[in-house]
C-alpha positions as CSV (number, residue, x, y, z in Angstrom):
1,M,-15.7,3.3,3.7
2,L,-14.3,6.8,3.1
3,R,-11.8,7.2,0.2
4,V,-9.4,10.0,0.6
5,A,-6.8,11.3,-1.9
6,T,-4.0,13.8,-1.8
7,W,-1.9,15.1,-4.8
8,N,0.5,17.9,-5.5
9,R,-0.5,19.2,-8.9
10,W,2.8,20.8,-9.9
11,W,1.2,24.1,-10.7
12,R,2.0,25.3,-14.2
13,F,5.4,23.7,-14.4
14,G,6.6,21.4,-17.2
15,P,4.2,20.6,-20.0
16,W,1.3,22.0,-17.9
17,E,-1.3,22.3,-20.6
18,A,-0.8,18.7,-21.8
19,R,-1.0,17.5,-18.2
20,Q,-4.5,18.8,-17.5
21,E,-6.4,15.9,-19.1
22,P,-4.2,13.3,-17.4
23,I,-4.8,15.0,-14.1
24,A,-8.6,14.9,-14.5
25,T,-8.5,11.3,-15.7
26,V,-6.4,10.0,-12.8
27,L,-8.7,11.7,-10.3
28,E,-11.8,10.3,-12.0
29,Q,-10.4,6.9,-11.7
30,A,-9.6,7.4,-8.1
31,D,-13.2,8.1,-7.3
32,A,-12.4,9.7,-3.9
33,D,-14.9,11.2,-1.5
34,L,-12.3,13.8,-0.3
35,I,-9.4,15.1,-2.3
36,G,-6.7,17.4,-1.1
37,L,-4.8,19.3,-3.9
38,Q,-1.6,21.3,-3.7
39,E,-0.1,23.7,-6.2
40,V,-3.5,24.5,-7.7
41,W,-3.4,27.3,-10.3
42,V,-6.0,30.1,-10.6
43,E,-6.1,32.7,-13.4
44,Q,-7.1,36.2,-12.3
45,G,-10.5,36.7,-13.9
46,G,-10.2,33.3,-15.7
47,A,-10.0,29.6,-15.1
48,N,-9.7,28.0,-11.7
49,Q,-8.1,24.5,-11.8
50,A,-9.8,23.3,-8.6
51,R,-13.3,24.4,-9.9
52,V,-12.7,22.9,-13.3
53,L,-11.8,19.6,-11.6
54,G,-14.7,19.8,-9.2
55,E,-17.2,20.4,-12.0
56,R,-15.9,17.4,-13.9
57,L,-15.9,15.1,-10.8
58,G,-19.2,16.3,-9.4
59,L,-17.5,17.5,-6.2
60,H,-17.8,20.6,-4.0
61,V,-14.8,22.8,-3.9
62,A,-13.0,25.1,-1.4
63,H,-9.6,26.6,-1.8
64,G,-7.1,28.8,0.0
65,D,-7.0,32.6,-0.1
66,L,-5.7,33.8,-3.5
67,V,-2.7,36.1,-4.0
68,F,-2.1,36.9,-7.7
69,R,1.2,37.6,-9.2
70,N,1.4,38.2,-12.9
71,G,-2.3,37.2,-13.2
72,L,-1.8,33.8,-11.5
73,A,-2.3,32.4,-8.0
74,F,-0.8,29.3,-6.4
75,T,-3.0,27.7,-3.7
76,N,-4.3,24.5,-2.0
77,A,-7.8,23.2,-2.5
78,V,-10.2,20.6,-1.2
79,L,-12.8,18.7,-3.2
80,T,-15.5,16.9,-1.3
81,R,-18.5,14.7,-1.9
82,W,-20.6,16.7,0.6
83,P,-21.3,20.5,0.8
84,V,-18.9,22.7,2.7
85,R,-20.5,24.1,5.8
86,R,-17.6,26.2,6.8
87,R,-14.1,27.0,5.4
88,H,-11.0,28.0,7.4
89,V,-7.7,29.3,6.0
90,V,-4.7,29.7,8.2
91,A,-1.3,31.1,7.0
92,L,1.6,29.0,8.1
93,P,4.7,30.4,9.8
94,T,8.4,30.2,9.1
95,A,10.9,29.1,11.7
96,T,11.1,32.6,13.0
97,G,7.3,32.9,13.4
98,A,7.0,35.2,10.4
99,R,4.0,34.7,8.2
100,S,4.8,32.7,5.0
101,H,2.8,32.3,1.8
102,R,2.0,28.7,2.8
103,Q,-1.5,28.0,4.0
104,V,-3.8,25.3,5.4
105,V,-7.3,25.1,4.0
106,A,-9.8,23.2,6.2
107,V,-13.5,22.6,5.8
108,E,-16.2,21.4,8.1
109,L,-18.7,19.0,6.5
110,D,-21.8,17.2,7.4
111,S,-20.9,13.7,6.2
112,P,-23.0,10.5,6.4
113,W,-21.1,9.7,9.6
114,G,-21.6,13.0,11.3
115,P,-19.5,16.2,11.4
116,L,-16.2,15.8,9.6
117,V,-13.1,18.1,9.4
118,F,-11.0,17.8,6.3
119,A,-7.8,19.8,5.6
120,T,-5.0,20.0,3.2
121,T,-1.7,21.9,3.2
122,H,1.7,22.2,1.7
123,F,4.8,22.8,3.8
124,D,8.1,24.5,2.8
125,W,10.1,22.3,0.5
126,Q,13.8,23.2,1.1
127,F,15.9,20.2,2.1
128,D,17.2,22.1,5.2
129,A,13.9,23.7,6.3
130,S,13.0,21.3,9.0
131,L,12.6,24.0,11.6
132,T,10.1,25.8,9.4
133,R,8.2,22.6,8.8
134,Q,8.1,21.9,12.5
135,A,6.5,25.3,13.1
136,Q,4.1,24.6,10.3
137,A,3.2,21.2,11.7
138,A,2.5,22.9,15.1
139,A,0.2,25.5,13.4
140,L,-1.6,22.7,11.5
141,S,-2.1,20.8,14.8
142,R,-3.5,23.8,16.6
143,L,-6.0,24.4,13.8
144,V,-7.2,20.8,13.8
145,A,-7.4,20.7,17.6
146,G,-9.8,23.7,17.5
147,L,-12.0,22.2,14.8
148,R,-12.2,18.4,15.3
149,P,-15.4,16.9,16.6
150,D,-15.3,15.3,20.1
151,P,-12.5,12.8,19.9
152,A,-14.4,10.4,22.2
153,V,-17.4,10.0,19.8
154,G,-16.8,11.9,16.5
155,Y,-15.2,10.9,13.2
156,P,-11.5,11.8,13.3
157,A,-10.2,14.8,11.4
158,V,-8.6,13.9,8.1
159,V,-5.5,15.8,7.0
160,T,-3.8,15.6,3.7
161,G,-0.8,17.3,2.1
162,D,2.6,17.6,0.6
163,L,4.5,18.0,3.8
164,N,7.9,17.9,2.0
165,A,9.2,15.8,4.9
166,T,10.1,12.1,5.3
167,P,8.4,9.8,7.9
168,H,11.4,9.9,10.1
169,S,11.8,13.7,10.2
170,D,11.2,15.7,13.4
171,E,8.2,17.3,11.9
172,L,6.5,14.0,11.0
173,R,7.5,12.5,14.3
174,M,5.8,15.5,16.1
175,L,2.6,14.8,14.1
176,T,2.6,11.0,14.6
177,G,3.5,10.8,18.3
178,A,7.1,9.6,18.0
179,R,8.1,12.8,19.9
180,P,6.0,15.1,22.1
181,P,3.2,16.6,20.0
182,A,2.6,20.3,19.5
183,V,-0.9,20.0,21.0
184,P,-1.1,17.6,24.0
185,G,-3.8,15.0,23.4
186,L,-3.6,15.2,19.6
187,T,-1.5,13.1,17.3
188,F,-2.1,11.6,13.8
189,V,-1.9,8.2,12.2
190,D,-0.1,7.9,8.9
191,A,-2.3,5.9,6.5
192,W,0.8,4.5,4.7
193,E,2.4,3.4,7.9
194,A,-0.8,1.6,8.8
195,A,-1.6,-0.2,5.5
196,G,1.1,0.7,2.9
197,D,3.2,-1.8,1.0
198,G,6.8,-0.8,0.4
199,P,8.4,2.6,0.8
200,G,5.6,4.6,-1.0
201,H,7.9,7.1,-2.5
202,T,5.8,10.0,-3.9
203,W,8.9,11.9,-5.0
204,N,10.4,9.2,-7.2
205,R,13.0,9.3,-10.0
206,A,10.9,6.6,-11.8
207,N,8.7,9.6,-12.7
208,P,10.0,11.0,-16.0
209,H,9.6,14.6,-14.7
210,L,12.3,13.9,-12.1
211,V,15.1,12.4,-14.1
212,D,17.4,15.3,-13.2
213,A,16.2,15.7,-9.6
214,T,18.9,16.3,-7.0
215,F,16.7,15.0,-4.1
216,P,16.7,11.2,-3.4
217,N,13.5,9.1,-3.6
218,R,11.3,10.1,-0.6
219,R,7.7,9.8,0.7
220,L,6.6,13.4,1.1
221,D,2.8,13.2,0.6
222,Y,0.4,12.0,3.4
223,V,-3.1,11.1,4.4
224,L,-3.4,11.4,8.2
225,T,-6.2,10.8,10.7
226,S,-6.4,12.3,14.1
227,W,-6.0,10.4,17.4
228,P,-7.6,9.7,19.8
229,R,-10.7,8.5,18.0
230,P,-13.4,5.9,18.6
231,K,-12.5,2.4,17.3
232,P,-12.4,1.6,14.4
233,L,-13.3,5.0,12.8
234,G,-10.6,6.3,10.5
235,S,-8.5,3.2,10.5
236,C,-6.8,2.6,7.2
237,D,-7.6,-0.7,5.4
238,A,-5.8,0.1,2.1
239,V,-3.6,2.7,0.6
240,R,-1.8,3.1,-2.7
241,L,0.0,5.6,-4.9
242,L,-1.9,7.7,-7.4
243,G,-0.8,8.9,-10.8
244,T,2.1,6.5,-11.3
245,E,1.2,5.5,-14.8
246,P,1.1,7.8,-17.9
247,V,-2.2,8.8,-19.4
248,G,-1.9,9.2,-23.2
249,G,1.8,9.0,-22.8
250,I,1.9,11.8,-20.2
251,T,2.7,11.5,-16.5
252,A,0.3,13.9,-14.8
253,S,2.6,15.5,-12.1
254,D,6.1,15.5,-10.7
255,H,4.6,14.0,-7.5
256,F,2.7,10.7,-7.2
257,G,-0.3,11.1,-5.0
258,V,-1.8,8.9,-2.3
259,V,-5.3,7.3,-2.0
260,A,-6.4,5.8,1.3
261,E,-9.5,3.8,2.3
262,L,-10.6,4.7,5.8
263,R,-13.2,2.8,7.9
264,T,-16.5,4.4,8.7
């Protein structure tokens, strides 16, 4: 079994200092082999949230390219049980094709089940930005298509992220095969659709950080596995939300995360 988690860390918003211990505690309890993190903060010449968490969890770390503003960077990161053989970072486009500050970070690993590609990303958030998210989904698909092992025999690529899009959106339908994919011969299976119970809202007004949110409850955060793939590799047997309960009275992030158990 391969346990995979994804979680948007809410950068340094809200009571960010008080949230650091709850973040670490929730991830320790998840005990995931692969973790995709979004909105990771890095101090210029100082602490790196992903590396602090990796050291605490005993996991290897890779993150996106760092652009500092006022001494801080905002990035994505992957934490993995196995050493990173190769890291890839791709800038995501806007709807016009211009380069955005959003990135995909992908790593190639030598797992117990052979070569494995793991990626995490964070699409644009605006409610009306579906065209940009579709362009970003296409860029993500092209990256995975170029990296994944032979789909006839290899372990499927695993993709995580805060995609800022609901399951019925055009961008998710492109990824999951409900409309023509960006890359012929490559689609993804949504772990929550395969094994989830209920709506799985990761953006949820039950979260005390969202009491004044203008967006409705939505599922925005995903664990995806590439298809085609050899049966039953990558099939999801169980999936649940992460970080729904306070730790020491503090809810760790504005998003709930997702933890999925995939067959090996």
